[in-house]
N, C-alpha and C positions, 0 to 999 in steps of 0.2 A: 310254602305249600308242601313241598316235598318232604321237608322235616316233620311237619305235622302229620303227613300221611304215614311216615315212618314210625313215628311214635304210636300212633294209632294201631299200626300192624303189630307192634311189639319191640321195635328197636329201641335200645337203651344206651348204646355207645355211639357217641358222635365225635368224629375226628375233624379238627380244623387246624388252622395255622395262621399267624399274622400275615404271612405272604398271600395266602388264598383269598383274602377279602370276604371270608364268610363268617367271621366271628360275629359281627353285628347281626346279620339275619338269623343266625343260629340263636343268639341271645333273645331276639324278638320272639322266635318260635317257641322257645322254652317258656317264656312268659305267657304266651298265648295258650300253650298246651295246659299250663296250670289253671289259667282263667276259665278254660272251657271243660276242665275236668278230666283230660286225658291222663294227666298224672297229678298226684297230690302235692308233690314238691319237687324241687330241683334235685333232692337227695336220691331220687329214683333213677337219676341219669348219671352216666359216666362220661365225662367231657374231657377230651384231650386237646391241647394246643401245642404249639411249637415256637421255639426261639429262632428267628431268622438270622442268617449269617452276619448281617450288619449290626446286629444287637449282641453277637456272640463275643463280647468283651466283658471282662469282670464287672465293671462299673455300670454296664448297660443292661444286665440281665434282669435285675429287680424292676427297673422302670418299664422294660418290655413287658414283663409279666403283668405289671399293673395296668398298662394300656390294654392288654388282651382281656383282663378281667372287666375293665371299664366297658370295652366294646361288647363283651358277652353279658354285661350286667350281672355278673356272678361274683360271689365273695370268695370263691376258691375253685381251683381245677382239681380234677381226679389225678390228672397226669400232665406233666409238662416235659417236653422233649427238646433236646438240641437237634435242630432240623438237619444239619449237615456237619461233618467233622472239619469244618473249615470256617474262618472268619472272612469278613470283607469290610470295605471302608464303611464306618458308621454313617447313617443318614440316608443310605441308598437302598431302596426297596424294589429290587428288580430281579427278574430271572429270564434269560440266562444272566449270570453275573459276568461282567467284563473281565478279561484276563488281568488287566492292570489294577482291578479292584480287590483281587484275592489277597488275603493276609493269612499268615500262619496263625492258628489259634493257640492262645495260652490256656491249655486244657486245665491246669490247676486253678487258675483264677476263675474261669468260667464255671467249672464244676463246683467250686467252693460257693460261688454266688447261687448256683442251682440248689445246693444243699441248704443254703440260708433261706431261700424261698420255701422250702419244705418246712424248715424249722419255724418259720413265721406263720405257717398254716395257710399260705396262699395257694399251695398245691399239696395234695395228699401223698403224691409220689412223683418221682423225677426219672428221667431216662434219656435215651438217645435215639437217633434215627440215622440210617445209612452208615453205621459204624462197622468196620471190619473186625475180625478177631484181634488184630494188632492193636487197634485204636481202643477197643474195649479193655484190652490188657493194660494200656497205658492209663486209662481211667481207673481201673480197679487197683492199680499199684498204689495209689494215694488216696482213694475215695473213703470218706467216713460213712457215707451213705452210698452203697453201690447202685448202679443203675437198675431200676426194676424192669424196664423194657428196652428192647432194641427193635425199632420199626424199620423194616427193609422190604425191598422187592422180593416176593416169594410166591411161586406157583409151580405147577407140576413140570414146566419147562425150565424153571430156575429154582431148584429145590434147596440150595444154600446148605448142603449137608454138613460141610465142616463148620459153618457158623452155628448151625443148630446144635451140634454136639458141644461146641464151646459154651454157648449160652446155657444149655442144659446143665453142664458141669459147674457153672458159676451162678446158677439160680436166677438167670435172666430170662424173662419171658419174651419170645419172639412174636411180633405183630407183623402179619403180611399185608403189604399194600400191593396193588396190581395183582390180586389173586386170580384175576381172569384175563391178565395181559394188558390192561389199560388201553383197550382199543378206543381210538378217537382222540387220544392225546398226542402231543407232538413227538413223544418218545415211545409210546407204546405200539402195539400191533395186534393183528387178529390171529397170530400164530397159536395162541393157547386155545381159543375157542374153535379154531379150524383144524386142531390136531386130530388126525384120523384115528389114533388109538383111543383118545378120550371120547370121540364120537361113537366108536364101537362099544366101549364100556356103557356109555350113556343109553344107547340103544338097547342093550341087553338088560339094563336095570329099569328101562322105562322112565328115565331121568333126563334132564338137560345136561349139556356139557358144563354149564356154570355150576349146577348142583354137584356134579362129580368133582369138580375142582375144590369147591368150598368144603365138601364132606372129607375129601382127602386131607386138606389142611387141618380141619377140626380133628380128625383122627390122629394127627401128628402132634396135637396139643398146642397148636398154633392159634393165636387171636387173629381173626380176619376182619379186614376192612374191605367192604365192597360198596362201590358207589353206583346209585341209580336214581334217576328222576321219574322212572316208570313205576307206577303203583303195582302193576301186575308182576313185574320182575322183582320189585322189592319183597313181594309175597312169596314168589317162587324161591328167591335166595334164602329165605327163612325156612324153607321146608326140607331141611337136611338132617333133622334130629331123630327121626323115628325109623331109620334104616341105616345100613352100614355097607361098606365096601367088603368084598371077600378078600381073603389073603392073596388070592391069585390076582385080583384087581390091583391091590396095593403093590404087589411085586411088579406087575406090568407098568404102573405109573412110575415106580421108583426107578425103573430101567429106561425111562425115556432119556434120549440124548439131551444133555444140558446146554443151554445157551442163554445169556442174559438178554433181556428186552431193553432194559434202561442203560443202554450203552452209548446213546447219542448217535447211532448210526442212522436211523430213520430220520432223525432231526437233520443230520448233516445232508442226507440225500435230498431232503425237501428244502432246507433253508440255508444250506451252506455250512461252513466250519462252525462247531459249537464252541461258544465262548467260555470254555473252561479247559481244564487239563484231563487228559485221559486217566491220570491216576486217580482223580476224584470219582470218575465212574467205575473204576476197577476197585474202588473201596480201600485204597492204600494210603490216601492222604490222612 
């Protein structure tokens, strides 16, 4: 229902992953949207899915994509991403990943298989998610098809300035997840939406804090993923295109002290030690 409401409002980019368990309902919603005339064809949509760590092995990439396509009832994706720069034991689909199940990724084998998926026409483009500058550099060193996208946590409180510069210099589009701080998730927080500076700018503009965050990212040339099941908020999140932030607003936002949300610290405080390595969260694996 939420997907159909989003399509009706004008959303056209939908981001899923094998781990999320949302590929099948997304596929069903696409078929229904076509059937009821919200869109004429699947080609009007941009669909992204991701390769989970346990399938991040050269010989498992193509079968994983084929499963995703079957779940989505699609012939192709617009974008297929490596979900994390790490592999895990095949056949185990869980998060958090147990420490003993982590494996070093064979980047060459996995990326070659990703390139094969694009050459086969099963995805129009390929990319990565949660990759640091170092790991992107490793891929770029041997890639015949460079990553089109790097999807990462990015918002006014975690602006990823170094990574943004690297990606811009190498023609890689940055896509922001958690642009509003991922409140309600096991790792996110309300720190973005409760930021006093953002509240002040929002009040002056007559906008919501969420709209300020999304407009800021949009003005930085960043693709935005924002999740909501509330139709009114979906509509509000789209209302960022007929106004702009002032240079003073942008400077204030750019000067916000930076701290990562996706550090596992909230998870640790709620659920105990996080079953991965700190290096993964720091983006250095």
